[in-house]
Phi, psi and omega in degrees: 000130176251167178272096187275334182230155174289157174302139178273336177213161174206131181055038178075017181228141177303140177269129178233139175281130179274133177233137184306321185289333181270326183070196185262129181258323178216068191294336181281327191259357182240163171253115183275124182262131177240119185208161174238146178257180182306307184298323176291322177296316181299329181276002173098359184273145181247163174300319180295323171306311183295319180290325174301321178292321180300321188289347181268352181295135186294338181268007195291324178299345176268358185285128174252337180228133187228138176239122171273111178270209181303125181261351187228001181070012184133180180290135183204167177290350176265010188305302183286328177295320180289327174292326177288325179295327182283327176291312176311316184290320181292327184282320177294341183266010188304324178286337180280339183246058191288350182250004178303117179236353183221131184218122175250119182252096179120043179280076193241126185277167179291331179293320176286319181183120182303148191301325183279350179261351185293136186257111183263194183202189182277120183255010186298320184300337185292329186284327179281330179292331180240085191284344189265002184300130179241338178235125173222125178233137180221149179238135176105137185248336187292121186073005180285133174220135167270349183069202174271084190285120174225134175202138190279332189251348189300129180255320187235125178223123188224130176234115184252119178213163176277346179186116176276137178286150176303318185299311178297320176303310183288333170295327179285314188278343178261008179289155178272090184227079187297338180261008189293131178247327188230114177237121185229119181233122176274113184278324163084205192240142179293337178289347185237024172112351183293129181240352187282131177251164182307323181293339178292342183278344188305319181295311183297318186282347175298336185080008180282331196290307194236096186300333188255011179299127175234340179239128172233118178249115167248078196264162171055031182272138174273358174242040187297332174290323175290322177296315179301316179289328173297312176297318180299329179263011194260155168298328185292330186307318182293352182255353183276158165257329181227129172239125187242107179243024188289172177062007176262202183244040183299137180242185175303331182300310188284324181293329187291319181296326176289314181296337181270353175280121176303325187290340176303325178299345188269348178293152174267333182211136171239121183249111176234018189299154203056080185224177180243025185274151175287163176303326184285319175294324174301314177305318182299319178291321179290343177285351180287349168069041163235165178291121180237127174257099173248030178290172173059053173287139181252161177257119183238193181287145187294334186277351180064033181283343178095351182297332186235027178239130187232151173287160185285326190229119184221285183301000000 
């Protein structure tokens, strides 16, 4: 599975593409997406050009949610440079966006650039620039750095990658985010940059890091069975409302560890969609009397060795 479409909503708001000729119609109630396509990039237009025009819109001070779409019109030698320029432009615009509470940096489809090809940058400066930020989502792991992340208000943090680096992972789980409720990490495939090993999960699953965490997503993982077993035996599980292990290669082995964990019954929702579990195992999970999303079942090797089980998003 690739990411074929831009998000339709973000932070509870409908996503709309901002165009200079149309302007902002309902800036407080929508998430404005700013991007440049291949043709515009070939014609010499940059994402920062489009963003500068956006800042001149009369309604810009009312914008609460912003989506940064493609900043280079596809893979290019300016990928990381363009990403860095976008960060700098956003930081410089902080006084023009006083109500911004939600930012998605990198809503880029596979047609524009495969997720593992997206060249990211250091996004740490965004958090200091926007102290009221509550939602931050970023797509693409190549070159991504969160730095020493501290933020007093952030509630939702999501990192979408085809393979997350150990550095970016530890920057996320060691961040100082006292209000964090939703942590979503796409661990990915080692063939596309994934470096996290099971031992790296220990600190996060100890429950020490984020006292208000209620949603944990360890998604798109090629070691989903091991992840499931680690979560099932963790102190953190009893505090969660939602456990999301979707998009990975979960089999009956990992699902059984979840089914046998008493704390799983305290969840309100378990999401394993895109999985390799048997119908019997799905029934066993559904018998826990919690909401279970076990849709998008995949067909893998009969021995559950993992040789024929794949994550949903990698390249």
